[in-house]
C-alpha positions in Angstrom: -8.0 -31.6 -6.0 -7.6 -29.1 -8.6 -4.0 -29.4 -8.7 -4.2 -33.3 -9.2 -6.8 -32.6 -11.9 -4.4 -30.2 -13.6 -1.5 -32.6 -13.5 -3.7 -35.4 -14.8 -4.6 -33.2 -17.7 -1.2 -32.2 -18.5 0.3 -35.6 -18.0 -2.0 -37.2 -20.6 -2.7 -34.5 -23.1 0.6 -32.5 -23.3 4.5 -33.3 -23.5 5.6 -31.1 -20.7 9.5 -30.2 -20.2 10.6 -28.1 -17.2 13.7 -26.6 -16.9 15.4 -25.0 -14.0 13.7 -26.6 -11.1 16.7 -26.0 -8.9 16.0 -22.3 -9.1 12.8 -22.7 -7.3 13.2 -21.5 -3.5 12.1 -23.6 -0.8 9.5 -21.1 0.6 8.0 -17.8 0.2 7.6 -14.8 0.3 7.8 -15.2 -3.5 6.1 -13.7 -6.7 6.0 -16.2 -9.5 5.8 -14.0 -12.6 5.3 -15.4 -16.0 4.6 -14.5 -19.7 0.9 -14.6 -20.6 0.3 -15.8 -24.2 -2.8 -18.1 -23.5 -5.5 -18.8 -21.1 -4.1 -22.1 -20.1 -0.9 -20.3 -18.7 -2.0 -20.3 -14.9 -2.4 -24.0 -15.2 1.1 -24.5 -16.4 2.4 -22.5 -13.5 0.3 -24.4 -11.2 1.7 -27.7 -12.8 5.4 -26.6 -12.6 5.4 -25.2 -8.9 5.9 -27.7 -6.0 3.4 -25.9 -3.7 -0.1 -24.3 -3.8 0.1 -20.6 -4.7 -2.3 -17.7 -4.9 -2.9 -15.8 -8.0 -4.0 -12.1 -8.8 -5.9 -11.7 -12.0 -8.6 -9.9 -13.8 -12.2 -9.8 -13.2 -13.1 -10.7 -16.8 -11.4 -13.5 -18.6 -12.2 -12.3 -22.0 -9.8 -14.8 -23.9 -10.8 -18.1 -22.1 -13.8 -20.1 -23.4 -16.9 -20.1 -21.1 -16.4 -23.7 -20.3 -13.2 -23.2 -18.5 -13.8 -20.0 -16.8 -15.3 -21.8 -13.6 -11.8 -23.0 -12.8 -10.1 -19.9 -11.8 -13.1 -19.1 -9.6 -12.9 -22.4 -8.0 -9.2 -22.1 -7.3 -9.6 -18.6 -6.0 -7.6 -15.4 -6.9 -7.5 -11.8 -5.9 -9.6 -10.2 -8.6 -8.5 -6.9 -10.1 -10.5 -4.5 -12.2 -8.7 -3.6 -15.2 -8.1 0.2 -15.5 -10.0 0.6 -12.3 -9.7 0.6 -8.5 -8.4 -2.8 -7.2 -7.1 -1.7 -3.7 -8.7 -4.6 -2.0 -7.1 -7.1 -4.3 -3.5 -5.6 -4.1 -4.0 -5.3 -0.3 -5.0 -9.1 0.1 -2.1 -10.2 -2.1 0.3 -7.8 -0.1 -0.8 -9.6 3.0 -0.3 -13.1 1.7 3.1 -12.0 0.6 4.0 -10.5 4.0 2.8 -13.7 5.6 5.2 -15.7 3.7 3.0 -16.7 0.9 3.5 -17.6 -2.8 1.8 -15.4 -5.3 1.4 -16.1 -9.2 1.0 -13.0 -11.4 1.2 -12.2 -15.1 2.9 -8.8 -15.2 1.8 -8.0 -18.9 -2.0 -7.8 -17.6 -3.5 -9.9 -20.1 -3.1 -12.6 -22.9 -4.3 -10.3 -26.1 -1.0 -11.2 -27.9 1.6 -14.2 -28.2 4.6 -11.9 -28.0 6.0 -10.3 -24.9 4.7 -6.7 -24.0 5.5 -4.0 -21.4 4.3 -4.8 -17.9 1.6 -3.3 -15.8 2.8 -1.8 -12.5 1.2 -4.5 -10.3 4.1 -6.8 -10.1 6.6 -4.0 -9.3 4.3 -2.4 -6.9 4.0 -5.7 -4.8 7.5 -6.6 -5.0 8.5 -3.3 -3.4 5.7 -3.3 -0.9 6.6 -6.7 0.5 10.4 -7.1 -0.5 9.4 -10.4 -2.0 11.8 -11.9 -4.6 10.6 -12.6 -8.1 10.8 -15.9 -9.7 10.6 -15.4 -13.6 9.1 -18.2 -15.4 9.1 -18.5 -19.3 6.2 -20.5 -20.7 6.5 -21.8 -24.4 4.2 -23.9 -26.5 0.9 -23.3 -24.8 -0.9 -21.7 -27.7 -0.2 -24.9 -29.7 -2.2 -27.3 -27.3 -5.7 -27.2 -28.8 -4.5 -27.1 -32.5 -2.5 -30.1 -31.8 -5.3 -31.9 -29.9 -7.5 -31.3 -33.1 -4.9 -33.3 -35.0 -5.0 -35.9 -32.3 -1.4 -34.9 -31.3 0.0 -33.7 -28.0 1.8 -30.3 -28.1 5.2 -29.8 -26.5 5.2 -27.5 -23.8 8.5 -26.0 -22.1 8.3 -24.4 -18.9 11.7 -22.6 -17.9 12.3 -21.3 -14.4 15.0 -18.7 -13.9 17.1 -17.6 -11.0 15.2 -15.4 -8.4 15.7 -11.6 -8.7 15.3 -8.9 -6.2 14.2 -8.0 -3.5 13.5 -4.5 -4.9 12.9 -1.3 -2.9 11.9 2.3 -3.9 14.4 5.2 -3.3 11.8 7.9 -4.2 8.2 9.0 -4.2 5.6 10.5 -6.4 6.7 10.8 -10.0 10.3 9.8 -9.5 9.1 6.9 -7.6 6.7 5.8 -10.6 9.6 5.8 -12.7 11.4 3.6 -10.6 8.6 1.4 -10.3 8.5 1.1 -14.3 12.1 0.4 -14.3 11.5 -2.5 -11.8 8.8 -3.9 -14.2 11.1 -3.9 -17.1 13.6 -5.7 -15.3 10.9 -8.4 -14.3 9.9 -8.8 -18.1 13.4 -8.9 -19.3 14.2 -11.7 -16.9 11.1 -13.5 -18.3 12.3 -12.6 -21.9 15.4 -14.5 -21.4 13.6 -17.7 -20.8 11.4 -17.7 -23.9 12.3 -18.5 -27.8 13.8 -15.2 -29.3 10.8 -15.1 -31.9 8.4 -14.2 -28.9 10.4 -11.7 -27.0 8.2 -9.1 -28.5 9.3 -5.5 -27.4 12.3 -6.9 -25.7 13.5 -8.6 -29.1 17.0 -7.6 -30.1 15.5 -7.9 -33.6 14.1 -4.5 -34.8 11.7 -6.1 -37.1 10.2 -8.3 -34.4 10.2 -5.4 -32.1 8.4 -3.2 -34.4 5.7 -5.8 -34.9 5.4 -6.4 -31.4 4.7 -2.5 -30.7 1.7 -2.8 -32.8 -0.1 -5.1 -30.2 2.0 -3.6 -27.2 -0.7 -1.1 -26.1 -2.8 -2.3 -23.0 -6.3 -2.8 -24.6 -8.5 -2.1 -21.7 -9.5 1.6 -21.1 -12.0 2.4 -18.4 -12.6 -1.4 -18.1 -13.8 -1.6 -21.6 -11.8 -3.9 -24.0 -10.5 -2.0 -27.1 -8.4 -4.0 -29.5 -5.2 -2.6 -30.7 -6.3 -2.7 -34.2 -9.3 -0.6 -33.3 -7.1 1.6 -31.2 -4.6 2.3 -34.1 -7.8 3.1 -36.3 -8.9 5.5 -33.6 -5.5 7.3 -33.5 -5.3 7.6 -37.3 -8.9 9.1 -37.4 -7.8 11.5 -34.6 -4.6 12.5 -36.4 -6.8 13.1 -39.8 -9.1 15.4 -37.7 -6.4 17.3 -36.3 -4.9 18.0 -39.9 
């Protein structure tokens, strides 16, 4: 019912173009990994995929209006605590993948910016634990949906689906294993970067100016479960530097 409702909304409120549908595998286990610039992103992934999928996401949907926060809860997702212990959610997601399931994830860990940022370790961790391949998905145009609707226009949304990558495995443990995990996460984000416009590739842009601007918002803004905007974090760093001098 929820999938039908989402398809109805996208059909009548948005102009959707899907590219690369031939790259979608027939079955799992599979991790569908996409960029995360807007709270509507999960709906776009649901719209584009041919089968139901599970999601892993945060307890708090800070950037989604209260009126729509019921939808992820109704759909159901493995809920992780930002900068906290999420063993249960990761274990449940791992079990779903080992059973041949499909898991949706946004490797950046949040939608606090509209350019690509570095990954959190969750997507790489689950990929190496389950040997599930990664299906990279690039989402473009979603932040324009509501501004266009205010002007009584339909935004154009493009969903690009890349070729699956992986499976991945770790060859080391401890600190060396974490380095490998980070490299796998970077590979996932670079695969996604190839599917979105050059101007929003963020820290993966070849343009040094765009990359420098993206680095200003790249830091993960949750610390100990609290949200600290990057602007506030930058001011704190400057104050600490002044205090040190």
